[in-house]
Predicted model as a PDB file, atoms N, CA, C, CB and O in Angstrom, pLDDT in the B-factor column:
MODEL        1                                                                  
ATOM      1  N   MET A   1      16.891   7.195   0.158  1.00 50.00           N  
ATOM      2  CA  MET A   1      16.455   8.150   1.160  1.00 50.00           C  
ATOM      3  C   MET A   1      15.963   7.400   2.389  1.00 50.00           C  
ATOM      4  CB  MET A   1      15.351   9.072   0.601  1.00 50.00           C  
ATOM      5  O   MET A   1      14.792   7.032   2.476  1.00 50.00           O  
ATOM      6  N   ALA A   2      16.835   7.185   3.306  1.00 57.00           N  
ATOM      7  CA  ALA A   2      16.498   6.393   4.480  1.00 57.00           C  
ATOM      8  C   ALA A   2      15.583   7.142   5.440  1.00 57.00           C  
ATOM      9  CB  ALA A   2      17.756   5.974   5.197  1.00 57.00           C  
ATOM     10  O   ALA A   2      14.841   6.516   6.197  1.00 57.00           O  
ATOM     11  N   ASP A   3      15.625   8.479   5.422  1.00 63.00           N  
ATOM     12  CA  ASP A   3      14.835   9.231   6.387  1.00 63.00           C  
ATOM     13  C   ASP A   3      13.504   9.732   5.823  1.00 63.00           C  
ATOM     14  CB  ASP A   3      15.634  10.394   6.888  1.00 63.00           C  
ATOM     15  O   ASP A   3      12.789  10.465   6.507  1.00 63.00           O  
ATOM     16  N   SER A   4      13.161   9.353   4.596  1.00 83.00           N  
ATOM     17  CA  SER A   4      11.885   9.809   4.036  1.00 83.00           C  
ATOM     18  C   SER A   4      10.739   9.002   4.628  1.00 83.00           C  
ATOM     19  CB  SER A   4      11.885   9.689   2.492  1.00 83.00           C  
ATOM     20  O   SER A   4      10.832   7.787   4.801  1.00 83.00           O  
ATOM     21  N   LYS A   5       9.665   9.705   4.931  1.00 90.00           N  
ATOM     22  CA  LYS A   5       8.502   9.056   5.533  1.00 90.00           C  
ATOM     23  C   LYS A   5       7.466   8.796   4.447  1.00 90.00           C  
ATOM     24  CB  LYS A   5       7.900   9.926   6.677  1.00 90.00           C  
ATOM     25  O   LYS A   5       7.367   9.558   3.485  1.00 90.00           O  
ATOM     26  N   PRO A   6       6.695   7.724   4.600  1.00 89.00           N  
ATOM     27  CA  PRO A   6       5.659   7.468   3.594  1.00 89.00           C  
ATOM     28  C   PRO A   6       4.580   8.544   3.617  1.00 89.00           C  
ATOM     29  CB  PRO A   6       5.027   6.094   3.821  1.00 89.00           C  
ATOM     30  O   PRO A   6       4.258   9.099   4.668  1.00 89.00           O  
ATOM     31  N   ASN A   7       4.045   8.819   2.474  1.00 92.00           N  
ATOM     32  CA  ASN A   7       3.004   9.830   2.331  1.00 92.00           C  
ATOM     33  C   ASN A   7       1.694   9.281   2.900  1.00 92.00           C  
ATOM     34  CB  ASN A   7       2.831  10.246   0.838  1.00 92.00           C  
ATOM     35  O   ASN A   7       1.218   8.241   2.446  1.00 92.00           O  
ATOM     36  N   ILE A   8       1.114   9.956   3.873  1.00 95.00           N  
ATOM     37  CA  ILE A   8      -0.101   9.494   4.538  1.00 95.00           C  
ATOM     38  C   ILE A   8      -1.273   9.419   3.559  1.00 95.00           C  
ATOM     39  CB  ILE A   8      -0.450  10.419   5.709  1.00 95.00           C  
ATOM     40  O   ILE A   8      -2.144   8.561   3.703  1.00 95.00           O  
ATOM     41  N   LEU A   9      -1.303  10.301   2.574  1.00 96.00           N  
ATOM     42  CA  LEU A   9      -2.382  10.258   1.580  1.00 96.00           C  
ATOM     43  C   LEU A   9      -2.305   8.984   0.739  1.00 96.00           C  
ATOM     44  CB  LEU A   9      -2.322  11.496   0.668  1.00 96.00           C  
ATOM     45  O   LEU A   9      -3.333   8.405   0.389  1.00 96.00           O  
ATOM     46  N   PHE A  10      -1.085   8.551   0.416  1.00 95.00           N  
ATOM     47  CA  PHE A  10      -0.926   7.314  -0.339  1.00 95.00           C  
ATOM     48  C   PHE A  10      -1.313   6.108   0.510  1.00 95.00           C  
ATOM     49  CB  PHE A  10       0.515   7.172  -0.836  1.00 95.00           C  
ATOM     50  O   PHE A  10      -1.853   5.132  -0.010  1.00 95.00           O  
ATOM     51  N   ILE A  11      -1.042   6.166   1.800  1.00 95.00           N  
ATOM     52  CA  ILE A  11      -1.447   5.069   2.688  1.00 95.00           C  
ATOM     53  C   ILE A  11      -2.965   5.000   2.777  1.00 95.00           C  
ATOM     54  CB  ILE A  11      -0.835   5.247   4.099  1.00 95.00           C  
ATOM     55  O   ILE A  11      -3.544   3.916   2.701  1.00 95.00           O  
ATOM     56  N   ILE A  12      -3.613   6.150   2.936  1.00 95.00           N  
ATOM     57  CA  ILE A  12      -5.081   6.183   2.991  1.00 95.00           C  
ATOM     58  C   ILE A  12      -5.664   5.692   1.668  1.00 95.00           C  
ATOM     59  CB  ILE A  12      -5.589   7.618   3.306  1.00 95.00           C  
ATOM     60  O   ILE A  12      -6.649   4.953   1.659  1.00 95.00           O  
ATOM     61  N   LEU A  13      -5.066   6.097   0.564  1.00 95.00           N  
ATOM     62  CA  LEU A  13      -5.522   5.635  -0.738  1.00 95.00           C  
ATOM     63  C   LEU A  13      -5.372   4.118  -0.865  1.00 95.00           C  
ATOM     64  CB  LEU A  13      -4.744   6.339  -1.853  1.00 95.00           C  
ATOM     65  O   LEU A  13      -6.234   3.456  -1.442  1.00 95.00           O  
ATOM     66  N   SER A  14      -4.288   3.571  -0.330  1.00 95.00           N  
ATOM     67  CA  SER A  14      -4.068   2.125  -0.362  1.00 95.00           C  
ATOM     68  C   SER A  14      -5.093   1.387   0.496  1.00 95.00           C  
ATOM     69  CB  SER A  14      -2.652   1.793   0.115  1.00 95.00           C  
ATOM     70  O   SER A  14      -5.455   0.250   0.192  1.00 95.00           O  
ATOM     71  N   VAL A  15      -5.561   2.028   1.566  1.00 95.00           N  
ATOM     72  CA  VAL A  15      -6.582   1.422   2.412  1.00 95.00           C  
ATOM     73  C   VAL A  15      -7.925   1.425   1.695  1.00 95.00           C  
ATOM     74  CB  VAL A  15      -6.688   2.165   3.755  1.00 95.00           C  
ATOM     75  O   VAL A  15      -8.637   0.421   1.704  1.00 95.00           O  
ATOM     76  N   ILE A  16      -8.271   2.544   1.077  1.00 96.00           N  
ATOM     77  CA  ILE A  16      -9.572   2.679   0.423  1.00 96.00           C  
ATOM     78  C   ILE A  16      -9.606   1.894  -0.893  1.00 96.00           C  
ATOM     79  CB  ILE A  16      -9.891   4.164   0.166  1.00 96.00           C  
ATOM     80  O   ILE A  16     -10.584   1.208  -1.189  1.00 96.00           O  
ATOM     81  N   ILE A  17      -8.537   2.003  -1.672  1.00 96.00           N  
ATOM     82  CA  ILE A  17      -8.455   1.324  -2.969  1.00 96.00           C  
ATOM     83  C   ILE A  17      -7.151   0.515  -2.998  1.00 96.00           C  
ATOM     84  CB  ILE A  17      -8.512   2.361  -4.167  1.00 96.00           C  
ATOM     85  O   ILE A  17      -6.111   1.041  -3.394  1.00 96.00           O  
ATOM     86  N   PRO A  18      -7.196  -0.749  -2.587  1.00 96.00           N  
ATOM     87  CA  PRO A  18      -5.969  -1.550  -2.524  1.00 96.00           C  
ATOM     88  C   PRO A  18      -5.220  -1.661  -3.857  1.00 96.00           C  
ATOM     89  CB  PRO A  18      -6.304  -2.925  -2.038  1.00 96.00           C  
ATOM     90  O   PRO A  18      -3.993  -1.758  -3.869  1.00 96.00           O  
ATOM     91  N   LEU A  19      -5.932  -1.647  -4.952  1.00 96.00           N  
ATOM     92  CA  LEU A  19      -5.260  -1.716  -6.253  1.00 96.00           C  
ATOM     93  C   LEU A  19      -4.328  -0.516  -6.452  1.00 96.00           C  
ATOM     94  CB  LEU A  19      -6.299  -1.775  -7.392  1.00 96.00           C  
ATOM     95  O   LEU A  19      -3.277  -0.639  -7.080  1.00 96.00           O  
ATOM     96  N   ALA A  20      -4.712   0.618  -5.923  1.00 96.00           N  
ATOM     97  CA  ALA A  20      -3.855   1.812  -6.005  1.00 96.00           C  
ATOM     98  C   ALA A  20      -2.558   1.591  -5.237  1.00 96.00           C  
ATOM     99  CB  ALA A  20      -4.594   3.057  -5.454  1.00 96.00           C  
ATOM    100  O   ALA A  20      -1.499   2.046  -5.670  1.00 96.00           O  
ATOM    101  N   GLY A  21      -2.626   0.900  -4.105  1.00 96.00           N  
ATOM    102  CA  GLY A  21      -1.425   0.589  -3.339  1.00 96.00           C  
ATOM    103  C   GLY A  21      -0.480  -0.315  -4.097  1.00 96.00           C  
ATOM    104  O   GLY A  21       0.739  -0.156  -4.025  1.00 96.00           O  
ATOM    105  N   ILE A  22      -1.044  -1.265  -4.826  1.00 97.00           N  
ATOM    106  CA  ILE A  22      -0.215  -2.159  -5.633  1.00 97.00           C  
ATOM    107  C   ILE A  22       0.441  -1.380  -6.771  1.00 97.00           C  
ATOM    108  CB  ILE A  22      -1.058  -3.329  -6.193  1.00 97.00           C  
ATOM    109  O   ILE A  22       1.619  -1.583  -7.064  1.00 97.00           O  
ATOM    110  N   VAL A  23      -0.304  -0.504  -7.402  1.00 97.00           N  
ATOM    111  CA  VAL A  23       0.251   0.333  -8.473  1.00 97.00           C  
ATOM    112  C   VAL A  23       1.336   1.248  -7.914  1.00 97.00           C  
ATOM    113  CB  VAL A  23      -0.863   1.170  -9.150  1.00 97.00           C  
ATOM    114  O   VAL A  23       2.390   1.415  -8.527  1.00 97.00           O  
ATOM    115  N   LEU A  24       1.075   1.840  -6.749  1.00 96.00           N  
ATOM    116  CA  LEU A  24       2.080   2.711  -6.125  1.00 96.00           C  
ATOM    117  C   LEU A  24       3.371   1.950  -5.830  1.00 96.00           C  
ATOM    118  CB  LEU A  24       1.525   3.322  -4.829  1.00 96.00           C  
ATOM    119  O   LEU A  24       4.464   2.500  -5.957  1.00 96.00           O  
ATOM    120  N   TYR A  25       3.240   0.687  -5.436  1.00 97.00           N  
ATOM    121  CA  TYR A  25       4.433  -0.120  -5.181  1.00 97.00           C  
ATOM    122  C   TYR A  25       5.308  -0.198  -6.427  1.00 97.00           C  
ATOM    123  CB  TYR A  25       4.039  -1.533  -4.719  1.00 97.00           C  
ATOM    124  O   TYR A  25       6.515   0.032  -6.359  1.00 97.00           O  
ATOM    125  N   PHE A  26       4.696  -0.522  -7.564  1.00 97.00           N  
ATOM    126  CA  PHE A  26       5.480  -0.674  -8.788  1.00 97.00           C  
ATOM    127  C   PHE A  26       6.010   0.662  -9.306  1.00 97.00           C  
ATOM    128  CB  PHE A  26       4.641  -1.340  -9.861  1.00 97.00           C  
ATOM    129  O   PHE A  26       7.060   0.701  -9.947  1.00 97.00           O  
ATOM    130  N   VAL A  27       5.311   1.731  -9.042  1.00 96.00           N  
ATOM    131  CA  VAL A  27       5.763   3.055  -9.486  1.00 96.00           C  
ATOM    132  C   VAL A  27       6.927   3.547  -8.622  1.00 96.00           C  
ATOM    133  CB  VAL A  27       4.596   4.069  -9.436  1.00 96.00           C  
ATOM    134  O   VAL A  27       7.873   4.142  -9.138  1.00 96.00           O  
ATOM    135  N   LYS A  28       6.862   3.301  -7.319  1.00 95.00           N  
ATOM    136  CA  LYS A  28       7.836   3.879  -6.385  1.00 95.00           C  
ATOM    137  C   LYS A  28       8.932   2.916  -5.939  1.00 95.00           C  
ATOM    138  CB  LYS A  28       7.123   4.385  -5.180  1.00 95.00           C  
ATOM    139  O   LYS A  28       9.807   3.316  -5.171  1.00 95.00           O  
ATOM    140  N   LYS A  29       8.917   1.655  -6.392  1.00 95.00           N  
ATOM    141  CA  LYS A  29       9.856   0.668  -5.854  1.00 95.00           C  
ATOM    142  C   LYS A  29      11.322   0.995  -6.123  1.00 95.00           C  
ATOM    143  CB  LYS A  29       9.544  -0.676  -6.426  1.00 95.00           C  
ATOM    144  O   LYS A  29      12.188   0.575  -5.356  1.00 95.00           O  
ATOM    145  N   ASP A  30      11.620   1.727  -7.183  1.00 96.00           N  
ATOM    146  CA  ASP A  30      13.011   2.074  -7.469  1.00 96.00           C  
ATOM    147  C   ASP A  30      13.450   3.346  -6.761  1.00 96.00           C  
ATOM    148  CB  ASP A  30      13.207   2.231  -8.957  1.00 96.00           C  
ATOM    149  O   ASP A  30      14.589   3.441  -6.303  1.00 96.00           O  
ATOM    150  N   SER A  31      12.551   4.328  -6.667  1.00 94.00           N  
ATOM    151  CA  SER A  31      12.936   5.608  -6.069  1.00 94.00           C  
ATOM    152  C   SER A  31      12.779   5.622  -4.549  1.00 94.00           C  
ATOM    153  CB  SER A  31      12.111   6.723  -6.671  1.00 94.00           C  
ATOM    154  O   SER A  31      13.583   6.240  -3.851  1.00 94.00           O  
ATOM    155  N   GLU A  32      11.751   4.948  -4.031  1.00 94.00           N  
ATOM    156  CA  GLU A  32      11.488   4.913  -2.582  1.00 94.00           C  
ATOM    157  C   GLU A  32      11.116   3.487  -2.177  1.00 94.00           C  
ATOM    158  CB  GLU A  32      10.345   5.915  -2.188  1.00 94.00           C  
ATOM    159  O   GLU A  32       9.944   3.211  -1.924  1.00 94.00           O  
ATOM    160  N   PRO A  33      12.088   2.578  -2.111  1.00 94.00           N  
ATOM    161  CA  PRO A  33      11.754   1.168  -1.860  1.00 94.00           C  
ATOM    162  C   PRO A  33      11.094   0.899  -0.511  1.00 94.00           C  
ATOM    163  CB  PRO A  33      12.989   0.346  -1.957  1.00 94.00           C  
ATOM    164  O   PRO A  33      10.222   0.036  -0.421  1.00 94.00           O  
ATOM    165  N   GLU A  34      11.488   1.615   0.537  1.00 95.00           N  
ATOM    166  CA  GLU A  34      10.892   1.384   1.856  1.00 95.00           C  
ATOM    167  C   GLU A  34       9.423   1.804   1.865  1.00 95.00           C  
ATOM    168  CB  GLU A  34      11.673   2.152   2.944  1.00 95.00           C  
ATOM    169  O   GLU A  34       8.564   1.089   2.381  1.00 95.00           O  
ATOM    170  N   ASN A  35       9.151   2.962   1.292  1.00 95.00           N  
ATOM    171  CA  ASN A  35       7.774   3.456   1.231  1.00 95.00           C  
ATOM    172  C   ASN A  35       6.921   2.578   0.318  1.00 95.00           C  
ATOM    173  CB  ASN A  35       7.748   4.915   0.741  1.00 95.00           C  
ATOM    174  O   ASN A  35       5.751   2.327   0.609  1.00 95.00           O  
ATOM    175  N   ALA A  36       7.495   2.120  -0.767  1.00 96.00           N  
ATOM    176  CA  ALA A  36       6.760   1.263  -1.698  1.00 96.00           C  
ATOM    177  C   ALA A  36       6.316  -0.027  -1.010  1.00 96.00           C  
ATOM    178  CB  ALA A  36       7.624   0.938  -2.929  1.00 96.00           C  
ATOM    179  O   ALA A  36       5.206  -0.506  -1.239  1.00 96.00           O  
ATOM    180  N   LYS A  37       7.183  -0.585  -0.170  1.00 96.00           N  
ATOM    181  CA  LYS A  37       6.814  -1.802   0.565  1.00 96.00           C  
ATOM    182  C   LYS A  37       5.652  -1.539   1.511  1.00 96.00           C  
ATOM    183  CB  LYS A  37       8.016  -2.341   1.352  1.00 96.00           C  
ATOM    184  O   LYS A  37       4.774  -2.389   1.661  1.00 96.00           O  
ATOM    185  N   ILE A  38       5.635  -0.394   2.139  1.00 96.00           N  
ATOM    186  CA  ILE A  38       4.538  -0.051   3.053  1.00 96.00           C  
ATOM    187  C   ILE A  38       3.226   0.034   2.282  1.00 96.00           C  
ATOM    188  CB  ILE A  38       4.823   1.289   3.781  1.00 96.00           C  
ATOM    189  O   ILE A  38       2.209  -0.490   2.736  1.00 96.00           O  
ATOM    190  N   TYR A  39       3.236   0.688   1.124  1.00 96.00           N  
ATOM    191  CA  TYR A  39       2.016   0.797   0.319  1.00 96.00           C  
ATOM    192  C   TYR A  39       1.524  -0.586  -0.101  1.00 96.00           C  
ATOM    193  CB  TYR A  39       2.264   1.676  -0.926  1.00 96.00           C  
ATOM    194  O   TYR A  39       0.324  -0.859  -0.083  1.00 96.00           O  
ATOM    195  N   LEU A  40       2.461  -1.457  -0.480  1.00 97.00           N  
ATOM    196  CA  LEU A  40       2.085  -2.813  -0.885  1.00 97.00           C  
ATOM    197  C   LEU A  40       1.528  -3.601   0.291  1.00 97.00           C  
ATOM    198  CB  LEU A  40       3.287  -3.546  -1.484  1.00 97.00           C  
ATOM    199  O   LEU A  40       0.511  -4.280   0.149  1.00 97.00           O  
ATOM    200  N   TYR A  41       2.178  -3.524   1.452  1.00 97.00           N  
ATOM    201  CA  TYR A  41       1.707  -4.258   2.627  1.00 97.00           C  
ATOM    202  C   TYR A  41       0.308  -3.813   3.033  1.00 97.00           C  
ATOM    203  CB  TYR A  41       2.674  -4.068   3.795  1.00 97.00           C  
ATOM    204  O   TYR A  41      -0.542  -4.643   3.357  1.00 97.00           O  
ATOM    205  N   VAL A  42       0.070  -2.519   3.016  1.00 97.00           N  
ATOM    206  CA  VAL A  42      -1.258  -1.998   3.375  1.00 97.00           C  
ATOM    207  C   VAL A  42      -2.298  -2.521   2.385  1.00 97.00           C  
ATOM    208  CB  VAL A  42      -1.258  -0.436   3.393  1.00 97.00           C  
ATOM    209  O   VAL A  42      -3.384  -2.938   2.788  1.00 97.00           O  
ATOM    210  N   ALA A  43      -1.973  -2.501   1.103  1.00 97.00           N  
ATOM    211  CA  ALA A  43      -2.912  -2.970   0.089  1.00 97.00           C  
ATOM    212  C   ALA A  43      -3.213  -4.454   0.257  1.00 97.00           C  
ATOM    213  CB  ALA A  43      -2.360  -2.704  -1.307  1.00 97.00           C  
ATOM    214  O   ALA A  43      -4.370  -4.864   0.167  1.00 97.00           O  
ATOM    215  N   VAL A  44      -2.188  -5.258   0.498  1.00 97.00           N  
ATOM    216  CA  VAL A  44      -2.388  -6.696   0.664  1.00 97.00           C  
ATOM    217  C   VAL A  44      -3.222  -6.981   1.910  1.00 97.00           C  
ATOM    218  CB  VAL A  44      -1.034  -7.422   0.751  1.00 97.00           C  
ATOM    219  O   VAL A  44      -4.118  -7.824   1.870  1.00 97.00           O  
ATOM    220  N   VAL A  45      -2.946  -6.302   2.999  1.00 97.00           N  
ATOM    221  CA  VAL A  45      -3.725  -6.505   4.222  1.00 97.00           C  
ATOM    222  C   VAL A  45      -5.186  -6.138   3.996  1.00 97.00           C  
ATOM    223  CB  VAL A  45      -3.143  -5.674   5.379  1.00 97.00           C  
ATOM    224  O   VAL A  45      -6.081  -6.840   4.466  1.00 97.00           O  
ATOM    225  N   MET A  46      -5.434  -5.049   3.284  1.00 96.00           N  
ATOM    226  CA  MET A  46      -6.818  -4.652   3.029  1.00 96.00           C  
ATOM    227  C   MET A  46      -7.530  -5.634   2.103  1.00 96.00           C  
ATOM    228  CB  MET A  46      -6.860  -3.254   2.429  1.00 96.00           C  
ATOM    229  O   MET A  46      -8.729  -5.866   2.258  1.00 96.00           O  
ATOM    230  N   ILE A  47      -6.817  -6.206   1.154  1.00 96.00           N  
ATOM    231  CA  ILE A  47      -7.414  -7.227   0.290  1.00 96.00           C  
ATOM    232  C   ILE A  47      -7.792  -8.447   1.117  1.00 96.00           C  
ATOM    233  CB  ILE A  47      -6.442  -7.626  -0.847  1.00 96.00           C  
ATOM    234  O   ILE A  47      -8.879  -9.001   0.953  1.00 96.00           O  
ATOM    235  N   ILE A  48      -6.891  -8.866   2.008  1.00 96.00           N  
ATOM    236  CA  ILE A  48      -7.169 -10.025   2.862  1.00 96.00           C  
ATOM    237  C   ILE A  48      -8.346  -9.734   3.784  1.00 96.00           C  
ATOM    238  CB  ILE A  48      -5.923 -10.404   3.692  1.00 96.00           C  
ATOM    239  O   ILE A  48      -9.231 -10.577   3.936  1.00 96.00           O  
ATOM    240  N   LEU A  49      -8.371  -8.564   4.396  1.00 95.00           N  
ATOM    241  CA  LEU A  49      -9.481  -8.216   5.281  1.00 95.00           C  
ATOM    242  C   LEU A  49     -10.799  -8.127   4.513  1.00 95.00           C  
ATOM    243  CB  LEU A  49      -9.197  -6.890   5.990  1.00 95.00           C  
ATOM    244  O   LEU A  49     -11.845  -8.538   5.016  1.00 95.00           O  
ATOM    245  N   GLY A  50     -10.746  -7.599   3.314  1.00 94.00           N  
ATOM    246  CA  GLY A  50     -11.944  -7.537   2.489  1.00 94.00           C  
ATOM    247  C   GLY A  50     -12.454  -8.901   2.126  1.00 94.00           C  
ATOM    248  O   GLY A  50     -13.660  -9.148   2.143  1.00 94.00           O  
ATOM    249  N   PHE A  51     -11.534  -9.798   1.795  1.00 93.00           N  
ATOM    250  CA  PHE A  51     -11.913 -11.174   1.463  1.00 93.00           C  
ATOM    251  C   PHE A  51     -12.516 -11.868   2.682  1.00 93.00           C  
ATOM    252  CB  PHE A  51     -10.691 -11.965   0.945  1.00 93.00           C  
ATOM    253  O   PHE A  51     -13.532 -12.554   2.574  1.00 93.00           O  
ATOM    254  N   LEU A  52     -11.889 -11.687   3.834  1.00 92.00           N  
ATOM    255  CA  LEU A  52     -12.415 -12.300   5.047  1.00 92.00           C  
ATOM    256  C   LEU A  52     -13.779 -11.716   5.413  1.00 92.00           C  
ATOM    257  CB  LEU A  52     -11.433 -12.113   6.206  1.00 92.00           C  
ATOM    258  O   LEU A  52     -14.644 -12.430   5.920  1.00 92.00           O  
ATOM    259  N   GLY A  53     -13.969 -10.455   5.165  1.00 91.00           N  
ATOM    260  CA  GLY A  53     -15.267  -9.824   5.436  1.00 91.00           C  
ATOM    261  C   GLY A  53     -16.369 -10.372   4.556  1.00 91.00           C  
ATOM    262  O   GLY A  53     -17.520 -10.462   4.983  1.00 91.00           O  
ATOM    263  N   ILE A  54     -16.029 -10.741   3.326  1.00 89.00           N  
ATOM    264  CA  ILE A  54     -17.016 -11.315   2.420  1.00 89.00           C  
ATOM    265  C   ILE A  54     -17.314 -12.766   2.792  1.00 89.00           C  
ATOM    266  CB  ILE A  54     -16.526 -11.227   0.969  1.00 89.00           C  
ATOM    267  O   ILE A  54     -18.465 -13.200   2.753  1.00 89.00           O  
ATOM    268  N   VAL A  55     -16.276 -13.506   3.151  1.00 85.00           N  
ATOM    269  CA  VAL A  55     -16.429 -14.935   3.434  1.00 85.00           C  
ATOM    270  C   VAL A  55     -17.121 -15.176   4.769  1.00 85.00           C  
ATOM    271  CB  VAL A  55     -15.070 -15.622   3.429  1.00 85.00           C  
ATOM    272  O   VAL A  55     -17.957 -16.071   4.890  1.00 85.00           O  
ATOM    273  N   ILE A  56     -16.775 -14.384   5.755  1.00 78.00           N  
ATOM    274  CA  ILE A  56     -17.302 -14.632   7.110  1.00 78.00           C  
ATOM    275  C   ILE A  56     -18.644 -13.995   7.297  1.00 78.00           C  
ATOM    276  CB  ILE A  56     -16.345 -14.114   8.168  1.00 78.00           C  
ATOM    277  O   ILE A  56     -19.233 -14.100   8.373  1.00 78.00           O  
TER     278      ILE A  56                                                      
ENDMDL                                                                          
END                                                                             
């Protein structure tokens, strides 16, 4: 589905709880690969920002 847009609620969930974004990636990677990558990228960025916030 090239024209499907990522679900904004899943993106917000990935921002608030990055582990949920990682889980969403593995759940959706076969059915919606483009959206799954977005959820994973958001989760990874939030993990990095969280780590930097703790370190700095």
